[in-house]
C-alpha positions in Angstrom: -111.5 57.0 50.7 -109.2 58.4 48.0 -110.6 60.2 45.0 -109.6 58.9 41.6 -108.8 61.5 38.9 -109.0 60.8 35.2 -106.6 62.2 32.7 -108.4 61.3 29.4 -112.1 60.5 30.0 -112.6 58.4 26.8 -109.4 56.3 26.6 -109.5 52.5 27.4 -106.2 52.7 29.2 -107.7 55.2 31.6 -110.7 53.0 32.0 -108.5 50.0 32.8 -106.5 52.1 35.3 -109.7 53.3 36.9 -111.0 49.8 37.2 -107.8 48.6 38.8 -107.7 51.5 41.3 -111.4 50.9 42.1 -110.8 47.2 42.7 -107.7 47.9 44.7 -109.4 50.4 46.9 -112.3 47.9 47.4 -109.7 45.3 48.5 -108.0 47.6 50.9 -111.4 48.6 52.5 -112.3 44.9 52.9 -108.9 44.2 54.5 -109.7 46.7 57.2 -112.6 44.6 58.5 -111.7 41.2 57.1 -110.5 38.4 59.4 -112.2 35.9 57.2 -112.7 35.7 53.4 -115.9 37.6 52.5 -117.7 37.5 49.2 -116.9 41.2 48.4 -113.2 40.7 49.1 -113.2 37.4 47.1 -114.8 39.2 44.1 -112.4 42.1 44.2 -109.3 39.9 44.5 -110.3 37.6 41.7 -111.3 40.5 39.5 -107.8 42.0 40.1 -105.8 38.7 39.7 -107.9 36.9 37.0 -109.7 39.7 35.3 -106.9 42.3 35.1 -103.9 40.0 35.4 -102.5 41.8 38.5 -99.9 39.9 40.5 -101.1 39.0 44.0 -97.8 40.4 45.4 -98.8 43.9 44.1 -102.1 43.6 46.2 -100.0 42.6 49.2 -97.6 45.5 48.7 -100.4 48.0 48.4 -102.1 46.6 51.5 -98.9 46.8 53.6 -98.3 50.4 52.4 -101.8 51.1 53.6 -100.8 49.9 57.1 -102.0 46.2 57.1 -99.9 43.4 58.4 -98.3 41.5 55.4 -98.7 37.9 56.7 -102.5 37.9 57.3 -103.1 39.7 53.9 -100.9 37.1 52.1 -102.9 34.3 53.8 -106.3 35.8 52.9 -105.3 36.3 49.3 -103.7 32.8 49.1 -106.9 31.2 50.5 -109.1 33.1 48.0 -106.9 32.0 45.1 -106.7 28.4 46.3 -110.5 28.2 46.7 -110.8 29.5 43.2 -108.5 26.7 42.0 -105.5 29.0 41.3 -102.2 27.9 42.6 -99.2 30.2 42.8 -96.7 27.4 43.2 -96.4 23.9 41.8 -97.5 21.0 44.0 -94.8 19.0 45.7 -92.6 21.5 47.3 -89.1 20.4 48.3 -85.8 19.6 46.7 -85.8 17.9 43.3 -84.6 14.3 43.1 -81.1 14.1 41.4 -81.1 12.1 38.2 -78.3 9.9 39.6 -80.7 8.9 42.4 -83.4 8.1 39.9 -81.0 5.9 37.9 -79.9 4.0 41.0 -83.5 3.4 42.1 -84.4 2.2 38.6 -81.5 -0.2 38.4 -82.0 -1.6 41.9 -85.9 -1.9 41.3 -85.3 -3.8 38.1 -82.8 -6.1 39.8 -84.6 -6.7 43.1 -88.3 -5.8 42.5 -90.4 -5.1 45.6 -87.4 -5.6 47.9 -85.7 -2.5 46.3 -87.2 0.0 48.9 -85.9 -2.0 51.9 -82.5 -2.6 50.3 -82.1 1.1 49.2 -83.0 2.2 52.8 -80.4 -0.2 54.3 -77.9 1.2 51.7 -78.7 4.7 52.7 -78.2 4.0 56.4 -74.9 2.2 55.6 -73.7 5.0 53.4 -74.5 7.6 56.1 -72.5 5.6 58.7 -69.6 5.4 56.3 -69.7 9.1 55.5 -69.7 9.9 59.3 -66.7 7.5 59.9 -64.4 8.6 57.0 -63.5 12.0 55.6 -65.0 12.8 52.1 -62.7 11.8 49.3 -63.1 12.0 45.5 -64.1 8.9 43.6 -60.8 7.0 43.2 -61.3 5.5 39.7 -62.1 8.4 37.4 -64.0 11.6 37.4 -67.1 9.6 36.4 -70.1 9.9 38.7 -70.0 7.3 41.5 -72.8 5.3 39.8 -70.1 3.0 38.5 -70.0 1.5 42.1 -73.4 -0.1 41.5 -72.8 -1.2 38.0 -74.6 1.7 36.2 -72.9 3.3 33.2 -74.1 6.1 30.9 -74.8 3.5 28.3 -77.1 1.5 30.6 -79.1 4.7 31.3 -80.0 5.0 27.6 -82.0 1.8 27.7 -85.7 2.1 26.9 -87.7 3.1 30.0 -84.9 4.9 31.7 -84.7 8.5 30.6 -82.0 10.1 32.7 -79.3 12.6 31.8 -76.3 12.5 34.1 -74.3 15.7 34.8 -70.6 15.6 35.8 -70.0 17.1 39.2 
């Protein structure tokens, strides 16, 4: 185990650095024997991340520099944080839904009610077939978004209940 040297015995910055180093070494020692999450490892990781505000990526970097495989360490830390109720990423991974799609869905739903899902699915299949059959061409009317094909204009999007801002592409 590495010995920790102090520069200024009474300073709070030194005490915080010592605590961080001590917890980091505790984590690294736990990683040597850990294949599952133990209480000592859990306490050390949570003290570093929650108590001292250390980024979990720093713990992973230190562990990989100490010779541990990155992926299992990331998984252990992630599991500890999730069990503690701390998420690193937002729920609902994946691409964001474009505002134009939200506007189309809202318009079709208001017009056709519960049948909207089935009709939008059929329109999606038809549009895919048309895209495959013909080369891509710009919208012929203007440089407005293609929403005008289904009778949606920028003014209709400002109606109460529809909060969508269109961007020109």
